[in-house]
N, C-alpha and C positions, 0 to 999 in steps of 0.2 A: 914548534915541531921539534921532536927529538930525533935527530938524523942518525943516531947510533943504533936505533932499533927499526925493524920493518914498520911500514905504515899500518899494515894489518897482519896479525899473526893468529892463526886458528889452530888449536891443538885438540885432537881427539873429540871433535864435535859430533854429538849424537842427537838426533831428533826422531823420536818415536811418538806416534799419536794413535788414539783409538780409532779403529775402523770396524767395519762389519761386513759379513757376507750373508747372502740370503739363500737358504736352502728351500727345498720343496715345501716343508712344513714349519720351519722355524728360522730364526735369525741368530747368527753367531757373532758375538762381539770379539774382535781380535785386535792385535797391535800391528800397525803399519810401521815398518822399520825403514823410514825415509832416508835417514843419514846414519852411517855406521862408522864412527871413528874417523872422521875426515880432518886432515891437517893440511895447512896451506899458509904461505906467506906472500904478501904483496909489498913491493918496494915503492917508494915515492916515485911517481912518474911512469910506472910500469903498467902495461896492459896485459892481462891474463885472459885467455880464452878458455871457457869451461864448456866442454862438449860432451855429447852422449845422446842416446835415444830418449824419446819421451818417457817420463816416469823414472828416469835415472836418479833424480834428486837435485838437479841443477837449480831449479827455481826455489826449491825449499832451502837450499844452501844460501842463495842470494838474499832471501828474506830473513833467514835466521841470523846472518852476520850483521844485518842492519837492525836486528831486534824488532822485526815486524811479525815475528811468530815466536812461540815458546820453544825453549831448548830443553832437552832431557838432561844432558850433561856435556862437559867439555869447557874449553876456555876460548874466549874471543878477546884479543887485545887490540885496541885501536890506538896507535901512537903510544904504546906502552901502558894504556889504561884498560883494566879489565872491565868489560861491559857485559859479559855473559851473565854475571851475577851482580852487575853494577847497581848503584842507587838510581833513583828516578832522575837525579841531577846528571849522573853519568850518561844515561840513555838520552836525555834531552840534549846534552853536549854532542853525543854521537849523531843525532838527527840534524844538528847544525853543520856537521862536518862531512856528511855523506848524503847521497841522493840516489834515487832509483828511476830508471826509464822503463816503462812497462811495454808489454807486447802489443796491446790493443790501443792504437792511437786515439780512437774515438772514446772508448770506455774509460780511459784515464782522465778525461776532461768532463767537467760538469756541462751538460748540454744547454743549461740555462744561463751560463756565464759567458760573457764575451772573452775573447782571447786576452785582451788587456787586463780585464778583471781577474782572470785565472792566474796570470803571472803576478799581478799586484797583490793577490791574496797571499802568495808565498812570501813576498817581501814584507808584508804587514805582520804575518804570524811570527816570522823570525826576527822582527824588528831590525831589518837590514838597512832601512833608509827612512829619513823623515817623510811624513805624508806629503809635504809640499813638493818633493822630488820624485814621487812615485811614477808619475807619467813619463818623466824623462828617462828613468831607469828602465821602465817597460819598453820604451822605444829602443834603448841601447841593446837590450836583450834580444828583441826581435831582429834587429840588424845583425847581431852577433851570430844568429843561427840562419842568416840568409833570407829573412822574410821581409816583405814590404811592410813598413810600419803602419800603413793605412789599414792593414788587416786587423789591427788591435780592436776595432769596433765590431768585428765579425764574430759569429758563434761557430762552434765546431761543425755544425751541419752545413755551413757555408764553405767549408774548406775540404781539400783533398786529404787522403790518408797521409801522404808525405808531409803536407803542411801541418796537420795535427801532430805528427810525430816531432816536427821541429818545435812546435809549441811545447810539447812535453819535455824536450831537451832544454828549452829556454827556462821552463819552470824548475828543472833540476839545477841549472846553472845559477838561478836566482839566489840560492843560498851560498854561492861561492864554495862549492864542496871541494874536498881534497880527494874523495873517492866517489866514483859513480858506478853503480851496478846496472848494466843494460841487459834486461831480461828479454831475449828474443825480440829486440826492438825493431828489427826490419823484417821479421818473418811474415807479417801481414801485408807487406807492401809489394808493389810491382817491382820486377827486377831492375828496371831503369831507375826507379825511385830509391831502391835499396842502395845502389851505387852512390847516389847523391848523399844519402844519409851517412854512409860509411866515410865518404870523403869529408863530410862535415865533422864527424867524430875525430878523424885523423887530424884535421886542422885545429880543432878545439884542444885536443890532447897536447899538441905542440905549443899552441899559443898560451894555454893556461896551466901547463905542467900537471895535467890531471893524471891520477891513477884510475884504472878502470878494470872492472871484471865484466867481460863480454860473454854472456850466456847465449849459446847458439847450437843449432844442429847442422848448420851449413858450414862445413869445414873449409870451403874455398874462401869464404869471407873471413873466417878466423885466421887463415894463413896470411891474408893480406894485412890484417889490422893488428894482430897480437904479437907481443914479444915472447911470451911463453904460453904453453897449452897444458891444460889438465883434462884428462879423459875420465869421465865418471860412468860407473856401471853399478846399478843396484845400490846406490848410496855409498859407494866407495870410490876413491881415486885409484885407477888401475895403471895409469901412466901419466907422467908429468915431465916437462922439460922445455928447453928452448924450441921455438916453433920450427925452425929449419931442421933440427935434429929429429924431432918427433915425426915430422912429415917425411923426411928422407930415409930415416932408419927406425921405424917403429919397433918397439921391443915387446909389445903385448899383442896377442892374437886379436883381441877386440879392436885395438887401435888399427891394426893392419886391415881388418875387415871394413872399418869405417872409411879409411883412406882409399881402399880399393874401389869403394862405391862412388867416389867423386866422379861426376861425368867428365869425359874427355871431349874436347872440341875436335880433335883429329879423327876423322872417320876411318883412317887406316889402322888405328890402334885397336887391338882386339878387346872384347869385353873381359872383365876380370873372371878368372877361372872359378873363384870361390867367393860368392856373395854371402853375406851373413844371413843365415836362415833361422827360422823359428822365432819365438817371442821370448822376451825376458821372463824369468820366473816371477812369481808374485812377491812383492815386498813384505807380505804377511808371513810367508813361509820361505825363507831363504835357503838355498842348497847348502850342504856341508862343503867345507873346503873352499876352493875357488868358486865364486858364484857364477862364473862364466863357463864352467866345465860342461854343462848340458848342451851348449851350442858351439863349443870350441872344436875346431877341426883336428887339433893335435892332442886332445885331452887323453890322459891316462888315468889308471886307478888312483895313483897318488894325488892327482889333482882334486879328487873327491875326498880321499881319506886323510890328507894332510891338513894341518891348521890353515886358516885363512892366510894367504901369502902376504908378507909385508912389502912395502915399496923398498927397492934397493937399486943401486946403480952407481954411476960415476959422473962427475962434472955436471951435476944438476939434472941429469937425465935418468929418471927413476921409473921402474915398472914393477908391478905386482904379479910376476909370473915366475914359476919355479924353474923354467927352462931359460937358458941363455938365449939372447937375441940371435946370436950367430947360428945356433942350431935350428932356429925356426925359419928365419927369412934370409934370403941372400941380400947382402949389403950392396948398395949402389957403387959402381966403379967410377 
């Protein structure tokens, strides 16, 4: 590993793909602008939370950087190696260094395979271990994710959602990755099970020095798990920074709206005065200027007429809003 460069460096990543809309009498083919000039870096051992509403481009980003989907343009460097336009050998190497944990714990597993066979399959495909030691390594991985090793003979239908997600994490860990992309990996689980999986991820991150991109819409979980946060809206990063600074002093109106909507346990605390209203515009037809201006409570004409605002800020806390944070939100005392 080259310690002088970020583990992952993404520059101006664009992903557009063909889409269509149905009219009353005809069908119109159009372009879905899923990601629009996204840049990001991940350091070794760092956990980044990627948040935003459904349809903001979070999952597309996660799949794109692992080359699980086609890219329109941009650069993706993993440990200094360009993989956006890399050779088949470069991409094969990337797949041995990275892994993904998916949202649906049942759908990510072959229902006809036992748990042990599902994990052994990954070890075999990536030539991680001699055949004679497969069973031993499967047992180790199950124990690593807190599962009874006797469950190796069970099939996914015999397990709970939380157990299936642990198997999915064990499969991801089987290749001994340096980066894991966890795509809404607790969204389909009960709240109590979510906590167990998050605790497991925290433990594994510390034990194995993993880097992680945690894609989620639950900001409370992101606040607990992640070192940094990036907020995505309509295929662009609108705010990024250390977790505490983003949550305590948000600089973008969209981030403020998301944070205000986090449920409070204290019944004496009033409900937020201004919840985020409306729906995001279509990624087929993006608004001019700042894409958030149709829903923004402080939008002015220049938000629509000016070019798309760039990320700017200090000390690693950046936002894409033409107004200063001090003029928008009161800062905590």
